C-alpha positions in Angstrom: 0.0 0.2 -0.3 1.6 3.6 -0.9 2.1 6.4 1.1 -1.6 8.1 -0.4 -3.5 5.6 -0.1 -2.5 5.1 4.2 -2.9 8.8 4.6 -6.7 8.5 3.0 -7.7 6.0 4.9 -6.3 7.3 8.1 -8.1 10.4 7.5 -11.0 8.2 7.2 -10.5 6.0 9.8 -10.2 9.5 12.1 -13.4 10.9 10.7 -15.5 7.8 11.1 -13.9 7.7 15.3 -15.2 11.2 15.5 -18.4 10.6 14.3 -18.8 7.4 16.7 -18.0 9.4 19.5 -20.7 12.2 18.9 -23.2 11.2 21.3 -26.2 13.2 19.7 -26.3 16.0 22.5 -22.8 17.5 21.4 -23.4 19.0 17.9 -20.4 21.0 16.0 -20.6 23.1 12.8 -18.3 21.7 10.5 -18.5 24.4 8.4 -15.4 25.9 8.4 -14.8 26.2 12.3 -15.7 24.0 14.9 -18.4 25.8 16.8 -19.8 23.6 19.6 -23.8 24.8 19.5 -26.4 25.2 21.3 -29.3 22.5 22.2 -32.1 24.4 20.5 -35.5 23.4 21.2 -39.2 24.0 19.7 -41.5 26.7 21.1 -44.4 24.1 20.5 -43.6 22.1 22.8 -39.7 21.5 23.5 -38.7 18.8 22.1 -35.0 19.0 20.2 -34.9 21.5 17.0 -32.7 20.3 15.0 -30.9 22.9 12.9 -28.4 22.1 10.0 -24.6 23.4 11.6 -24.1 24.8 7.9 -26.8 27.4 7.8 -24.9 29.1 10.5 -22.6 30.4 7.7 -21.4 33.7 8.9 -19.0 34.7 11.9 -22.3 36.3 13.5 -24.9 33.2 13.3 -21.8 31.2 14.2 -21.2 33.1 17.3 -25.2 33.0 18.4 -25.3 29.5 17.4 -22.8 28.8 20.0 -23.9 31.3 23.0 -27.1 32.5 22.5 -26.2 36.0 22.2 -27.0 38.0 19.3 -24.1 40.4 17.7 -26.3 42.0 15.6 -27.8 43.9 18.7 -27.4 47.8 18.4 -26.2 47.4 15.0 -28.1 50.2 12.9 -27.3 48.4 9.4 -28.3 44.7 10.6 -31.5 46.8 12.7 -32.3 48.3 8.7 -32.2 45.0 7.2 -33.8 43.3 9.9 -37.1 45.7 9.5 -37.2 45.3 5.8 -36.9 41.2 6.0 -40.0 41.8 9.0 -41.9 43.5 6.2 -40.7 41.3 3.1 -42.0 38.0 5.3 -45.1 39.4 6.2 -45.1 39.7 9.9 -46.4 42.9 9.8 -50.0 41.3 9.3 -49.8 39.9 12.8 -47.3 41.5 14.7 -48.1 45.2 13.5 -45.8 47.3 11.6 -43.6 48.0 14.8 -44.0 44.6 16.1 -46.5 46.4 18.7 -49.3 43.6 18.5 -52.1 43.2 16.0 -53.8 40.1 15.6 -50.5 38.2 16.8 -49.0 39.2 20.3 -46.7 42.4 20.9 -42.9 41.5 20.4 -42.1 44.0 22.7 -41.6 42.7 26.1 -41.2 42.8 29.0 -44.7 40.4 28.8 -43.9 38.1 25.9 -46.8 35.9 25.0 -44.1 33.2 25.1 -41.9 33.6 27.9 -38.7 31.9 26.5 -39.0 34.9 23.8 -37.3 37.4 26.2 -33.7 35.6 25.0 -32.2 36.1 21.9 -32.4 32.1 21.8 -35.7 31.8 22.6 -36.7 34.3 20.3 -34.7 32.3 17.5 -36.9 29.7 17.9 -39.8 30.4 18.1 -39.3 32.3 14.8 -37.3 29.6 13.1 -40.0 26.6 14.1 -43.0 28.7 14.7 -45.8 28.5 17.1 -48.5 25.9 17.9 -51.1 29.5 18.0 -50.6 29.8 14.2 -47.4 31.2 13.4 -46.0 28.9 10.7 -41.8 28.4 10.4 -40.3 31.2 8.7 -36.9 29.2 9.0 -34.7 28.0 5.8 -36.3 25.0 4.3 -39.3 24.7 7.1 -41.2 27.6 5.7 -41.7 26.0 2.3 -41.0 22.2 3.3 -41.1 21.9 -1.0 -38.1 24.6 -1.2 -35.3 24.1 0.8 -34.5 27.4 -0.1 -37.1 29.5 1.0 -37.2 30.8 4.3 -34.8 33.0 6.2 -31.3 32.0 7.6 -30.2 32.5 10.8 -28.3 35.3 9.9 -31.6 37.2 8.8 -33.3 35.8 11.6 -31.3 37.4 13.9 -31.4 40.5 12.5 -35.2 40.7 12.4 -34.6 40.2 16.2 -32.0 43.1 16.6 -34.5 45.2 14.9 -37.2 44.1 17.3 -35.4 44.6 20.2 -35.1 48.2 18.9 -38.6 48.9 20.6 -38.4 47.3 23.7 -36.0 47.4 26.5 -34.8 44.4 26.9 -31.8 43.4 24.1 -32.2 39.3 24.7 -28.3 39.2 25.2 -29.1 39.9 29.3 
């Protein structure tokens, strides 16, 4: 066996052993940097919410995936983009033009319909996967199951959250 084959086989063995040691609770993004991801849960019933690590494709999204802190809070460019996304994805239809509530609840806080939305992780989970009370999932691949490219990316959800947080006193990063 030549050296090239030995190197390839050794590399494949290392990857296989690493994968075998992953017990499911340890979610590591393999896109770029190794990032240990938080355990996300659905708003509907608290079951595990699996999001493909490669969707966290910006440094801001990777930071959020490992810490739950939204790095876009206070970033006016991100907040401006978040407002446009909020409008483009028809969030205004239920939550009103400034997320103040309409047929859907206010997103300003401090009293949230879903208490978990006081944190950016909680609000991300709610936006990504939807609720039992009529809000559909907005996450990429979930919003329209027939089109994996349709929906918001994690980075875009974070920008929407950053804009929503401009209307209240809670940053979600507390």
